[in-house]
Every structure is written in C-alpha cells, then in structure tokens.
C-alpha positions in Angstrom: 16.6 23.6 -12.6 15.2 24.1 -9.1 17.6 23.0 -6.4 16.3 20.1 -4.2 15.7 21.1 -0.6 16.2 18.5 2.1 17.3 18.3 5.7 20.8 17.0 6.3 19.7 14.1 8.4 17.2 12.9 5.8 19.8 13.3 3.0 22.4 11.1 4.9 19.7 8.5 5.6 18.9 8.3 1.9 22.5 8.1 0.8 23.2 5.3 3.3 20.2 3.3 2.1 21.4 3.7 -1.5 24.9 2.4 -0.6 23.3 -0.7 0.9 21.0 -1.0 -2.2 18.0 -0.7 0.1 14.7 1.0 -0.8 14.5 4.5 0.7 11.1 6.0 1.5 11.0 9.7 0.8 7.9 10.6 2.8 7.6 13.7 0.7 11.2 14.8 1.2 12.6 15.2 -1.4 9.9 15.1 -4.0 9.8 12.1 -6.3 11.7 12.4 -9.6 10.7 10.7 -12.9 7.5 8.7 -13.9 5.7 12.0 -14.4 3.0 10.6 -16.7 2.3 7.7 -14.3 2.0 10.0 -11.3 -0.4 12.3 -13.1 -2.5 9.2 -13.9 -2.4 8.3 -10.2 -3.5 11.8 -9.2 -6.5 11.5 -11.6 -7.4 8.1 -10.3 -7.2 9.2 -6.6 -9.6 12.0 -7.5 -12.0 9.5 -9.1 -11.7 7.2 -6.0 -12.5 10.2 -3.8 -15.7 10.7 -5.8 -16.8 7.1 -5.1 -15.0 4.9 -7.7 -13.1 1.7 -6.7 -10.0 0.5 -8.7 -7.5 -2.2 -8.8 -4.1 -1.6 -10.4 -1.0 -3.7 -10.9 2.5 -2.3 -10.9 4.8 -4.0 -13.4 8.6 -3.7 -13.5 11.8 -5.7 -13.5 13.7 -6.1 -10.3 15.3 -2.8 -9.3 12.9 -0.6 -11.4 11.5 1.1 -8.3 8.2 -0.6 -7.7 8.4 -0.3 -3.9 9.6 3.3 -4.1 6.7 4.1 -6.5 4.2 2.7 -4.0 5.8 4.8 -1.3 5.1 7.9 -3.4 1.5 6.9 -3.9 1.3 6.4 -0.1 2.5 9.9 0.4 0.0 11.3 -2.1 -2.8 9.4 -0.4 -1.9 10.7 3.0 -1.8 14.3 1.8 -5.3 13.8 0.3 -6.6 12.4 3.7 -7.0 8.7 2.6 -6.5 5.9 5.0 -3.5 3.7 3.8 -2.6 0.1 4.5 0.7 -1.2 3.1 1.0 -5.0 2.9 4.5 -6.4 2.2 4.6 -10.0 1.0 7.6 -12.4 1.4 8.2 -16.1 1.2 9.5 -16.1 4.8 6.6 -14.2 6.3 3.4 -13.5 4.5 2.2 -15.0 1.2 -1.1 -14.6 -0.6 -2.2 -18.2 0.1 -2.3 -17.3 3.8 -5.2 -14.9 3.6 -5.6 -14.7 7.4 -2.0 -13.3 7.6 -2.9 -10.8 4.9 -5.8 -9.6 7.0 -3.5 -9.2 10.1 -1.0 -7.1 8.1 -3.9 -5.1 6.6 -5.1 -4.1 10.1 -1.6 -3.8 11.6 -0.5 -1.4 8.9 -3.6 0.8 8.8 -2.3 4.4 8.8 -3.8 7.9 8.7 -2.0 11.2 8.0 -2.1 12.0 11.7 -0.7 8.6 12.7 1.9 7.4 10.2 4.3 5.5 12.4 2.0 3.1 14.2 -1.3 1.3 13.6 -4.2 3.7 13.5 -6.7 0.9 14.4 -7.3 2.3 17.9 -7.7 5.8 16.6 -10.2 4.8 13.9 -12.3 2.8 16.3 -12.2 5.7 18.8 -13.2 8.1 16.1 -16.1 5.8 15.1 -17.2 5.5 18.7 -17.3 9.2 19.2 -19.3 9.6 16.0 -21.6 6.7 17.0 -22.1 8.3 20.4 -23.2 11.5 18.8 -25.5 9.8 16.2 -26.8 6.8 18.2 -25.1 4.3 16.0 -24.7 1.6 18.7 -28.1 1.1 20.0 -31.5 2.2 18.8 -33.5 4.8 20.8 -35.2 2.0 22.7 -31.9 0.5 24.0 -32.1 -2.6 21.8 -29.5 -4.1 19.5 -30.0 -3.6 15.8 -32.5 -6.0 14.2 -33.9 -7.0 17.5 -36.0 -3.9 18.2 -39.8 -4.6 18.0 -40.8 -0.9 17.5 -41.8 0.0 14.0 -39.8 3.3 14.1 -36.1 3.0 15.0 -33.4 5.6 14.9 -30.5 3.3 14.1 -29.0 4.8 10.9 -28.8 2.7 7.7 -25.0 3.0 7.7 -24.8 0.8 10.8 -27.3 -1.8 9.4 -25.0 -2.2 6.4 -22.2 -3.6 8.5 -22.1 -7.3 9.5 -23.6 -8.4 12.8 -20.1 -9.2 14.3 -18.8 -5.8 13.3 -21.9 -4.1 14.8 -21.4 -6.0 18.1 -17.7 -5.1 18.2 -18.4 -1.4 17.5 -21.1 -1.3 20.2 -18.5 -2.5 22.7 -16.1 0.1 21.5 -18.7 2.9 21.8 -19.9 1.8 25.3 -16.5 1.0 26.8 -14.8 4.2 25.7 -17.8 6.2 26.8 -18.3 4.7 30.2 -14.7 3.6 30.8 -13.4 7.2 30.9 -11.4 6.7 27.8 -9.4 3.7 29.3 -8.7 0.4 27.6 -11.0 -1.9 29.5 -10.8 -5.8 29.3 -13.8 -5.9 26.9 -12.3 -3.2 24.7 -9.0 -4.9 24.7 -10.7 -8.1 23.7 -12.5 -6.4 20.8 -9.3 -4.6 19.6 -7.5 -8.0 19.6 -10.4 -9.5 17.6 -10.3 -6.7 15.0 -6.5 -7.2 14.6 -7.0 -10.9 13.8 -5.3 -12.1 17.0 -6.2 -15.5 18.5 -9.1 -15.1 20.9 -11.2 -17.6 22.6 -14.6 -18.1 21.0 -16.4 -18.3 24.4 -14.9 -14.9 25.3 -15.9 -13.0 22.2 -19.4 -14.5 22.4 -19.8 -12.7 25.7 -19.7 -9.4 23.9 -22.0 -10.5 21.0 -19.3 -11.6 18.5 -20.0 -15.0 17.0 -17.0 -15.7 14.8 -13.2 -15.3 14.9 -11.4 -13.8 12.0 -10.2 -16.8 10.1 -9.2 -18.0 6.6 -12.8 -18.4 5.4 -13.9 -14.9 6.4 -10.8 -12.7 6.3 -11.5 -11.1 3.0 -15.1 -10.4 4.0 -13.9 -8.6 7.2 -11.4 -6.6 5.2 -14.4 -5.3 3.2 -16.3 -4.6 6.4 -13.3 -2.5 7.7 -13.3 -0.6 4.4 -17.0 0.1 4.7 -16.5 1.3 8.3 -13.7 3.7 7.2 -16.0 5.0 4.4 -18.5 6.1 7.1 -16.0 8.4 8.6 -14.6 11.6 7.2 -11.8 10.1 5.1 -11.7 10.3 1.3 -11.3 6.5 1.1 -8.8 3.8 1.6 -5.6 2.9 -0.4 -4.3 -0.7 -0.1 -0.7 -1.2 -1.3 0.4 -4.8 -1.8 4.1 -5.2 -2.5 5.9 -8.5 -3.4 9.5 -9.1 -2.3 11.9 -9.9 -5.1 12.9 -12.0 -6.9 9.9 -14.5 -7.0 6.3 -13.7 -6.4 4.3 -15.8 -3.9 1.8 -16.3 -6.6 4.3 -17.8 -9.1 5.8 -20.0 -6.3 2.4 -21.3 -5.3 1.7 -24.3 -7.6 -1.8 -24.8 -6.2 -2.9 -21.4 -7.5 -4.5 -20.6 -4.1 -2.5 -17.3 -3.9 -3.7 -16.2 -7.4 -7.3 -17.0 -6.4 -6.9 -15.1 -3.2 -5.6 -12.0 -5.1 -8.6 -12.3 -7.4 -10.9 -12.5 -4.4 -9.4 -9.4 -2.8 -9.7 -7.5 -6.1 -13.2 -8.7 -6.9 -14.8 -8.4 -3.5 -13.2 -5.2 -2.3 -13.8 -3.1 -5.4 -17.5 -3.6 -5.0 -17.3 -1.0 -2.2 -16.8 2.7 -3.1 -13.7 4.8 -2.4 -11.1 1.9 -2.6 -7.8 2.0 -4.5 -5.8 -1.3 -4.5 -2.3 -1.5 -6.0 -0.4 -4.8 -6.4 3.3 -4.5 -7.2 4.2 -8.0 -8.5 7.4 -9.6 -9.6 7.9 -9.9 -13.3 7.2 -13.7 -13.2 3.7 -13.1 -12.0 2.7 -11.8 -15.4 3.8 -15.1 -17.0 0.7 -16.6 -15.4 -1.4 -14.1 -17.5 0.7 -13.9 -20.7 3.4 -16.6 -20.9 6.2 -15.3 -23.2 3.9 -12.4 -24.2 1.2 -14.7 -25.6 -2.3 -15.5 -24.3 -2.7 -19.3 -23.6 -5.7 -21.2 -22.4 -4.3 -21.1 -18.9 -3.7 -17.4 -19.3 -7.3 -16.8 -20.4 -8.5 -18.7 -17.3 -6.3 -16.7 -15.0 -7.3 -13.4 -16.4 -10.9 -14.4 -16.3 -10.6 -15.1 -12.5 -8.6 -11.9 -11.9 -11.1 -9.5 -13.6 -14.2 -11.5 -12.7 -15.5 -11.9 -16.3 -16.7 -15.4 -17.5 -14.2 -16.8 -20.0 -16.8 -17.3 -22.7 -17.2 -13.5 -22.8 -13.5 -12.8 -23.4 -11.3 -12.8 -26.5 -7.6 -12.3 -27.0 -7.7 -8.6 -27.8 -10.0 -7.6 -25.0 -8.0 -9.7 -22.5 -4.7 -8.1 -23.4 -6.3 -4.7 -23.3 -7.9 -5.3 -19.9 -4.6 -6.3 -18.4 -2.8 -3.4 -19.9 -5.5 -0.9 -18.7 -5.1 -2.1 -15.1 -1.2 -2.1 -15.2 1.3 0.7 -14.4 4.4 -0.2 -16.4 7.6 1.0 -14.9 9.7 1.0 -18.1 13.3 2.1 -18.5 13.9 5.7 -17.7 14.5 8.2 -20.5 17.7 10.3 -20.8 16.0 13.4 -19.4 14.6 11.4 -16.4 18.0 10.0 -15.6 19.5 13.5 -15.8 16.8 14.8 -13.5 17.6 11.9 -11.0 21.3 12.7 -11.2 20.8 16.4 -10.4 18.4 15.5 -7.6 20.8 13.1 -6.1 23.7 15.6 -6.4 21.6 18.1 -4.4 20.9 15.4 -1.8 24.5 14.4 -1.5 25.7 17.9 -1.2 23.1 18.7 1.4 24.1 15.7 3.5 27.8 16.1 3.4 28.4 19.9 2.9 30.4 19.0 -0.2 30.3 20.4 -3.7 30.9 18.1 -6.6 33.8 19.1 -8.8 33.6 19.7 -12.6 35.3 16.3 -13.1 32.6 14.5 -11.1 29.9 16.3 -13.2 31.6 15.1 -16.4 31.7 11.5 -15.1 28.0 11.6 -14.4 26.5 13.6 -17.2 28.9 12.8 -20.1 30.0 9.3 -19.3 27.6 7.5 -16.9 24.2 8.7 -18.1 24.6 7.9 -21.8 25.8 4.4 -20.9 22.9 3.9 -18.4 20.4 4.8 -21.2 22.2 2.5 -23.7 22.3 -0.5 -21.3 18.8 0.1 -19.9 20.1 0.2 -16.4 17.4 -0.3 -13.7 16.7 2.7 -11.6 18.0 1.0 -8.4 21.4 0.5 -10.1 21.4 4.0 -11.4 21.1 5.4 -7.9 23.8 3.0 -6.6 26.3 3.8 -9.3 25.7 7.6 -8.9 26.4 7.4 -5.2 29.5 5.3 -6.0 30.8 8.0 -8.3 30.1 10.8 -5.8 31.8 8.8 -3.0 34.8 8.4 -5.2 34.9 12.0 -6.1 34.6 13.0 -2.5 37.4 10.7 -1.6 39.6 12.1 -4.3 38.9 15.6 -2.9 40.6 14.8 0.3 38.1 12.7 2.3 39.3 9.3 3.4 37.3 6.1 3.3 37.0 6.3 7.1 35.5 9.8 6.7 32.9 8.4 4.2 32.0 5.5 6.6 31.7 7.8 9.6 29.4 10.2 7.8 
C-alpha cells in the first residue's frame, strides 16, 4: 500500500481536529480515503455539468458518517477542475432555509475560486467580468446607451448581457465604469454596488442613483442567485458548485413546521437547475428524509413533498417512480466495508506518524487491525467515531512508549 504523504503541520492539525471530534477539511492533503464508487460518480457528473448539464443531489447519512467531509472532497475536486464553489452551512442558530435572504448572503459571501479559496471571490469575479465587458463592450452599446433604450436598429451589445436582469445589468455597468475610470480603486459607487450584490442593507434611494431598482430581499433572493450563476457562466469557469450542509442533529427543514424551508429548498433546486453548468448538493440530516418517506414508506404527504422537490405534478407520479427519483438524486453514505476501514486505519497511521515522528509498535497494529476493525464493522460504527477511536488507540500506544499525557497535549 502506498504511504500517505502529508506535511507535519497539516498532520497535527488533522489529529487535533479528530481528538475534538470536529470535521477536518483535507484540501487535497491527504487524499480522501473510502467511498470510491461515490467519488467516481461525482467525477462523471462534474464532467457532465462542465458540458452544460445542471444537477441536484442529496447526501444522505447518519450523524457522524462523514457528510460534511464528503462535501469538502467534492469542493476540492471542483476547484481542481476550475469550477466556482459556494459552501452554505445551515444551523438553527444562524441560517435556516426558511430565511432565504440569509441563504443568498451566505451564497455570495462564500463564493470561492481556485485562485482565492480563503476569502470571498465576489470582488474578483466582478472585476474579471468588468475587464471582459470592457474588451467586448458589454456595459453600453456602441451608441453610449443603456441596453434596451437604444433607438438604433443595429446595436453591438451582446446577447449574453441582455439575458441578465436589468438590475444586474445596471450593477455590472457601474462595476465596469468605476473600475475602468477609477484607476482600479474602490469608489463610493463601486462600494455601493458590491454591498448590493452581497445582500447587505442599502438605501433604495442610493441604489436608484446607479440604475438599480430593487434591493435583494426575500421575494427575489433565489432569482438573483440564478442571475449570479448566469453571470459566472459567461466567464471562463467550468460552472458553479453549490454545497448546502445542515448542522446535526436536526435539519432546519424538519424543525420548520410551516414547510417554508422545504418549499425554499424546492425553489432553489427547481429554479437554479434551469441554468446550465450548475451542480447543487444538499447534505441533510437523516430526519429530513422522513418528510419524503416516513418509516421507509411513501405517504400522501410524502408524495406531495417529493412532487414539490422534483417539480413534477403529483398526478403524474406513482410510488415506484417516486422512490426511484429520490434514490437517483441521493448519495447514500452507508457503513464502510472492512477494506475501507482498513484503508482509513493505514492512512491515519501514516498521518499520525508524520505528525509526531513516531512509529506505531506491533502491539498497536494488533489492537487496530485484529481487534478494533472487526468490531467496528460488526457494530456499524460511524466513520467519525472510527477516526476518533483510532486516534485514541494511537495516543495510548504513544503514551505507553514513553510519552506522557503532557507531551501529547503539547504536540
């Protein structure tokens, strides 16, 4: 088996996260272990999205099965293929799906490109559009008029620009002109437009001075998300990947008795996949699926919910097709196989040894491969607990080899 290569600092960071039972994001180092068939399917679907398809997928798994980590791997794959990525984390204390305007703000705030992974890429994307617009005359027609207002029969404004909503067009015109004539500085008008794009509270009278008629609000937030996706598609990126991740243990949809959250998820899915080059993944808590198939059975309420989610009238659905439709759009993070857990154990051993310059003894190997792994398979231990228990075994083995508890804490 090939030995895992990883920097010492990254190895220690991963081990510390596992000790605290926190999610660790690999960012490509080390490579992801397990779920080979699912990741191959993701690769195929990313290729299809790159060619113009739009897809919505749900990620299903019990708490601790690695849904968040799985999304982080897809994020890394998307970056490497030159997709724009937006990761939206949902929680009861911060952002829930029934507050769609907050979803929009997180969508914009967490826009990332391969070149800018650590901070919002909104400014970079707008700047890139502005440079392209300047070279192709996207912002004004050849007669200096705004789109749709030019009286000349022949106008050079390209069709890509006309496909965007009027407010987006006005905002992009400001970006183009302010960056061009402001020597690359953030002028007051440009700052106002960036705030408007980000969903911040802006005065209506101020944005109207630059040709924008509406604020981003609850009634238009999903529509503007679609406009941003269209804007990105006009640039040189392969597409956009939107990752929506629910905090455990209860989904915002299941907790929302008014069903507004579920309806908003359906709107996000049904409106955004009308545009090309979009890949949306929603990692839901297990109780979310009870809304679709309570106790594994399709009820009248389940039929109605599935109908809204996949945008097919209920009279055209039956039980078999409904179940198949849900299964086709779901990545199931099932329990790991014996071989997958062995691979995880070896991978973690390499990480631990790289982080602490320590080699596991034969006794530690026996504890892991002869005792722990068979029990983990038998008990269907979630992957999060597998990692935690493996680190506990390694910490104990390292302590027994002469390291004190203080040494372990200090490292």
